[in-house]
N, C-alpha and C positions, 0 to 999 in steps of 0.2 A: 703165388708161385712164380708167375711170369716176372714180376719185378725182382724177385730174389735171383733169378737167372740173369736178368739184365744188369744187376748191380754186382755180379761176381766177375772178377777181372781175369783171372788166369784161365787159359783155354781148357785144360783138362778138368779143372774144378767146375767151370761153367757147364761143360758138357755132361759131367757126372751128375750134377744137380738137375740138369735138364732131363736126363734119362730117368733119374729117380722120380721126378715129378710126373713125367709121362707115364711111367709104370703105375704110379698111384692113381692117376686119372683113369687109365684104361681098366685097372682092376675094379675101381668103383663103378664105372659104367657097365662092366660085364656083370657085376653083382646086382645091378638095378638100383643102386643107391641114388637118393635124391641129392643133387649137387647144386650148391649155391655158387653162381659164377662170381659174385662179389664185385668190388670196385677197388682200384688202386691207381696210383699216379706213376706211370713209368717215367724214367729219366729221358730227357731229350736225346741223349747219347748213352749207349751202354758203356759199362766199365770195360776197360781194356788193360792187358798187361803192359809192362814198361817196354817190352819188345814184342813185335817188330816196330822199328821206326816207321812212321807213316809219312809218305812223301806224295807230292803232286804226281799224277800219272806220268807226266813228261819227264819226271826226275827218277822214276824207277828204272834201274839198269835193265837193258835188254840182253838176254843171253841166248846163244844158239841152242835149240832143243836137242840137237844131235850130239851134244857134249854132256858129260856127267854134271858139270856145273849148270848147264841149261836145264837138264832134267830135274835137278834139285830145285831150281828156281820155279819151274812149272808146277811141281808138287807143292811148293811153298805158296804159290799164288792160289792154287785150288784150296789149300788149307785155310787161307785167309778168307776166301769167298765163303767156305762152309761155316766158319766161325761167325761171320756176319749173318749168314742165313739162319743160324740158331737164334740169334737175337731178333732178326726180322720176324720170325714166326712167333716168338713169344711176345714181341711188341704188338703185333696185329691182334693178339688176344687181349692185351691190357689196354691198348691205346683207344679202342673204339667201343668201350663198354656202355656208352650212352646209346648205341644202336642195338635195338632188340633183334637178336639172332637166335636161330635154333641151336640146340646142343650139338647138332651135327657139325656146325661151323667150328666149334671148339675141338670136337673129335679130330677133324681134319688137320687143324693147325698144330695141335699137340702131337699128332702122329708125324707131321712134317718136321717139327722141331726135334723130335726124338731121332728121326732118320738123319737129319743134318748133323746132329751130335755124333752119331755113328760115323758119318762121312768125315767129319773133322778128325776123329780119332784114327780112322783108317789112313788118312793123309799123314798124320803125325807118325804113325807106325812106319809108313813108307820112308819118310824123311829120316827117322832114327835108324832104319836099316841101311841108309846111305850115309851114315855118320853125320847127319845134320839134325835140325829140329825147327819147330815153328818159332819164329823170332830171330833166326840166324840171319835173315835177309830183310831189307826194307820191303814195305808193302804199300798198296794203293790206299791213299787217304780218303778217296771219294766214295768208298763203298757204302757209307751210311747216308749219302746225300739224298737218295730217293726217299728214305724214311723221313728225313727232315722236311723235304719238299711237300710230302703228303701227310704231314702230321695231323691235319684236321680234315682229311678227305679219304674215307675208306674206299670208295670206288676208285679214286686215283691211286691209292696204294695197291689195290688188287691189279689194276691195269699195268702199272709200271714195274712192280716187283716180280710177282710170279709170271705175268703174261708177257713181259718184255725181257727183264733181266734173267730170270730163270729159264725162259724159253730160249734165250741166247745160249745157255749152257747145253741145250739139246742140239744146237747147231754145231758147237765146237768140240764137244767131248769125243765124238768118233775120231776126229783128227788126233786128239791127244792119245787115245787108246792105240792108234796106229804107231805113234812115235815110240811108245813104251814097248809095244810088241816088237818093233824093229830092234830096240835095244835089249830085248830079251829080259826085261824087268817084269817078271810075272806077278810079283806082289802088287806093283802099281797097276798093271793091267787088270787084275782081279778087282782091286779097289775101285778103279774108275768104271768098270762094268757094273758094279753094284750101284754106284752113284748115278750112272746113266739110266739104269732101269727105274730107280726110285724117283729121280727128278721129274719124270713124266707125270707122276702122281701129283707132285707139288704144283706144277703148271696147271694140271687139271683142277686142283682145288681152287686156284685163282680164277680160272674160267667159270667153274661151277658157281662160285659165290658172286662173281661179277654179274653173271647172267641172272642169278637170283635177285640181286638188288635192282637190276634193270627191269625185271618183271614186276617187282614190288612197286616201282615208280612209273611203270608203263613207258619205258624208254627203249629206243632202238639200240641194241648192244653195239653194233658195228660203228655207227656214227659217234656214240658216246665214247667208245674206246679210242677212236681216232682223235677226238678232241682232247681227251685226258692225256694221251701220250704226247700230243703236241704241246700241251700245257706244262707237263711235268718232266718229260724226258728231254735231255739236252742233246739234240742231234737226231739225224735220221736213223732208222733201223737198217742194219747192214746185212745184205745177202752174202753168201748163199744161206738159204733157210732149209732146215730139216723138215720138209713139208709132211712127211709120213708121221714123225713123232709129234709134231705140232698138232696134226689132225687127231692123233690118238689122245692128246691132251685137251681136245675140244676147241682148238683155235684154227679156224679155216683161213685159207689164203687171203680172202678179202679183208681180213683184219690187219695183216701186216704188210702185204705187198704195196698198197697205196702209200704207206709211210716210208718206203725204201727210197732214200735220196731226196726226201722232201720233209719239211717240218710244217707244211700247211695242212690244216684240217680238211677233211672231205665234206663235212657238213657244218652247220651252225648249231649243233645240238646243245652245246654248252657255251655260255658267255665267258670270254676271257677276263 
């Protein structure tokens, strides 16, 4: 199921399949059925539609968010992030099947993939209400880099994707909601508030399973997190941090503040 989603290119088709499979999984779990996780080989990169054109971050045009064009660009950027998140959550299911994990691990990431699929569709609905669509503008080409960098390191994937990249979403989404409130674009406000509430859970899943693996291997979570982020994340973490929502997701300040403005690890827990 995960590989089928990853190899579907068009965004609405990908998310429809994602939601269909998530509903199947959840129904089976609720019925108490025995589920065989299975094995499959996910692609190194997920299938993508012909549009949007993918550019280097420095080549993606910057638009003022106070203008309609800037608001469309912001929604388009969020849609692109959400579509990548759908693939990231299915990839973390298929990519690391050699690691024995409880069924709860799959419950969490299937639910996250389902919610990211909903988020992508909410953003597409907002774009279409503003006479645009996903693919109308160029997008960030580097969104999949974290997945490629951590292709053989589950703890690295958990540290960088949910606990850094998705946690960053908790930092910046309140500001986006404010922009759309000022513009009186209630559909976008409602959609972003749904995303904001549910992204806390996705960050929490990352923290939960990161701590689970640290416990399995008798490792210090804080030091290991610092070393993995320094190894795989390209650049310092950028404040301001949404400390309340990060704490709600299980990430305390001593995880991220020491990495703000530095790429040096705090411990030698992992060899580079």
